[in-house]
C-alpha positions in Angstrom: 123.4 137.1 227.5 124.0 140.5 225.9 121.1 143.2 226.0 121.4 143.1 222.2 121.3 139.6 221.2 117.9 139.2 223.7 116.2 141.9 222.2 117.5 140.7 218.4 115.7 137.7 219.4 112.7 139.7 220.6 112.9 141.3 217.2 113.1 139.0 215.3 110.7 136.5 216.8 107.9 139.0 217.4 107.6 140.7 213.8 109.6 139.0 211.1 111.4 141.4 209.4 111.4 140.0 206.2 113.4 143.1 204.2 115.1 146.0 205.3 112.2 148.4 204.0 110.1 145.8 206.8 112.4 146.9 208.8 112.0 151.0 207.8 108.8 151.0 208.1 108.1 149.8 211.1 110.4 152.4 212.9 109.4 155.2 211.0 105.5 154.3 212.1 106.5 153.9 215.2 108.1 157.1 215.3 106.1 159.6 213.4 102.8 158.4 213.7 102.6 157.6 217.7 99.8 159.7 218.8 99.9 161.9 221.1 99.5 160.4 224.4 100.3 156.9 222.9 102.7 154.9 224.0 104.8 153.4 221.3 104.6 149.6 219.8 106.5 147.0 222.1 108.0 146.2 218.3 109.4 150.0 217.9 110.6 150.4 221.2 112.7 146.9 220.3 113.8 148.5 217.1 114.8 151.6 218.2 117.0 150.4 221.1 119.2 148.1 218.0 122.2 150.2 217.3 122.0 151.2 213.8 125.1 149.0 212.8 123.0 146.0 214.1 120.2 146.6 212.3 121.7 144.8 208.9 121.7 141.3 211.4 118.9 141.2 211.8 117.2 141.9 208.8 119.6 139.0 207.9 118.2 136.3 210.1 114.6 136.9 209.1 115.7 136.7 205.6 117.8 133.6 206.2 114.2 131.9 208.1 112.2 132.9 205.6 114.8 131.2 202.8 115.2 127.8 205.3 110.8 127.9 205.5 110.1 128.4 201.8 112.6 125.8 201.7 111.2 122.5 203.2 107.8 123.9 201.7 109.2 123.4 197.7 110.3 120.2 199.1 107.0 119.0 201.0 105.5 120.5 197.6 108.1 117.8 195.1 107.3 114.8 197.4 104.2 115.2 196.6 104.1 116.0 193.0 106.6 113.2 192.1 104.4 110.5 194.6 100.8 112.5 192.4 103.0 110.8 189.2 104.0 108.2 190.3 100.0 107.1 191.7 99.1 108.1 187.9 102.2 106.2 186.1 101.2 103.3 188.5 97.5 103.1 187.1 98.6 104.2 183.5 101.0 100.4 183.7 97.7 98.3 185.0 95.3 99.8 182.5 97.5 98.6 180.1 98.3 95.2 181.4 94.8 95.0 181.1 94.1 95.7 177.6 96.3 93.1 176.7 95.2 90.9 178.8 91.5 91.7 177.7 93.3 91.3 174.0 95.1 87.9 174.4 91.6 86.6 174.8 90.3 87.6 172.8 92.7 86.1 170.4 91.8 83.3 171.6 89.0 83.8 171.7 88.6 84.5 167.3 91.2 81.0 167.1 88.5 78.4 168.5 90.7 77.6 172.2 88.0 77.0 174.6 90.7 78.3 177.6 89.7 81.8 176.1 87.5 84.2 177.8 89.1 82.3 182.1 91.0 85.7 183.9 93.3 83.7 186.3 92.3 84.1 189.6 94.5 83.8 192.7 92.1 81.7 194.0 89.4 79.4 192.5 86.2 77.8 194.1 85.8 74.1 193.4 82.5 75.2 192.3 84.2 77.6 190.1 86.4 75.1 189.1 84.3 72.7 187.7 82.4 75.3 186.3 85.2 75.8 184.0 85.9 72.1 183.3 82.2 72.2 181.6 82.8 74.8 178.9 86.0 73.7 177.7 84.8 69.7 178.5 81.6 69.8 176.8 78.7 68.4 178.7 78.7 65.0 176.9 82.0 63.5 178.3 82.1 65.7 181.6 80.8 63.7 184.3 84.0 61.2 183.2 86.1 63.9 183.1 85.1 65.0 186.4 85.6 61.8 188.1 89.2 61.8 186.9 89.6 64.7 188.2 88.3 63.4 191.5 90.8 61.0 191.9 93.5 62.8 191.0 94.1 65.7 192.4 90.1 66.4 194.7 90.4 69.7 192.3 93.2 71.1 194.1 94.6 73.1 190.7 98.0 72.8 192.8 98.1 69.2 193.9 101.9 68.0 194.6 102.4 64.3 194.1 104.8 63.4 196.6 106.3 61.1 195.0 105.9 61.2 191.2 106.0 65.3 190.9 102.9 64.2 188.7 101.2 67.7 189.1 97.9 69.5 188.7 93.7 68.5 188.3 94.8 66.3 186.3 98.2 65.4 187.2 100.2 65.6 183.9 103.4 63.6 184.9 105.9 66.2 184.4 103.6 69.3 185.3 106.0 70.7 182.4 104.2 69.3 180.1 100.9 70.7 180.3 102.8 74.1 178.7 102.7 72.9 175.2 99.7 74.5 176.2 100.8 77.5 177.9 103.5 78.8 179.8 101.1 79.4 183.0 100.5 75.4 183.3 101.2 75.7 187.7 99.1 78.5 188.4 95.7 78.3 185.5 93.6 75.6 186.0 92.1 76.0 183.0 95.8 75.9 180.6 95.7 72.6 182.9 91.8 71.6 181.8 92.3 71.6 178.1 95.9 69.4 178.7 94.3 67.5 180.3 91.7 67.1 177.9 94.6 66.9 175.1 95.3 64.2 176.7 92.2 62.2 177.4 91.6 61.9 173.7 94.6 62.3 171.7 95.0 58.7 174.5 91.8 57.1 174.9 89.7 59.0 172.5 87.6 60.4 175.0 87.9 61.7 178.4 85.0 59.1 179.2 87.4 56.3 177.9 89.8 57.0 179.7 87.7 57.0 183.2 87.6 53.4 182.2 90.9 52.9 182.1 91.4 54.7 185.4 88.2 52.5 187.2 90.5 48.5 186.3 93.9 50.4 186.3 93.3 52.7 188.8 95.6 55.4 187.1 95.9 56.7 183.3 
């Protein structure tokens, strides 16, 4: 490696020269500010060793390094800003969805819909399902309704009969019948309970009459 390239590299890394003025300032300081008996600084000595015609290359290399560093920093900053923007947008979308669900529930409640107020969950316990059914069916008919569901699905709102394809808590056949109540019949037990109650009332007169039929025929 030539004397010039070694010295030039040392200057770039040691002094981080960023402009022509910086080079001139360091060089000037080395020649005018060094006191009597004091050795010139390493940086000044190195700069003096570089021919004047080569100093522009040193300056250019330093400025290029600084520009590259600034570009990397700007890219990182842009990514962080984009991530913050995306998170904020997702939060706004989730909040809007929740607000819309609350409005729909309020509309159902205002219309006297017994399934209103039951938030859809990813899973339910049997106790939760029975409590939901008790509110929708009413205490006078709940035990009969519960007896039928015990035998039909053991309170599994995702139950599917492998032979017939009957679906849900009340084993509607086909399960798509329950769409007459709501489109979420596959995953919302409140929809299934309401449909089952309507079916029992329409076909047999009440859940207790439906249960009386079931005990004889083991189906309803």
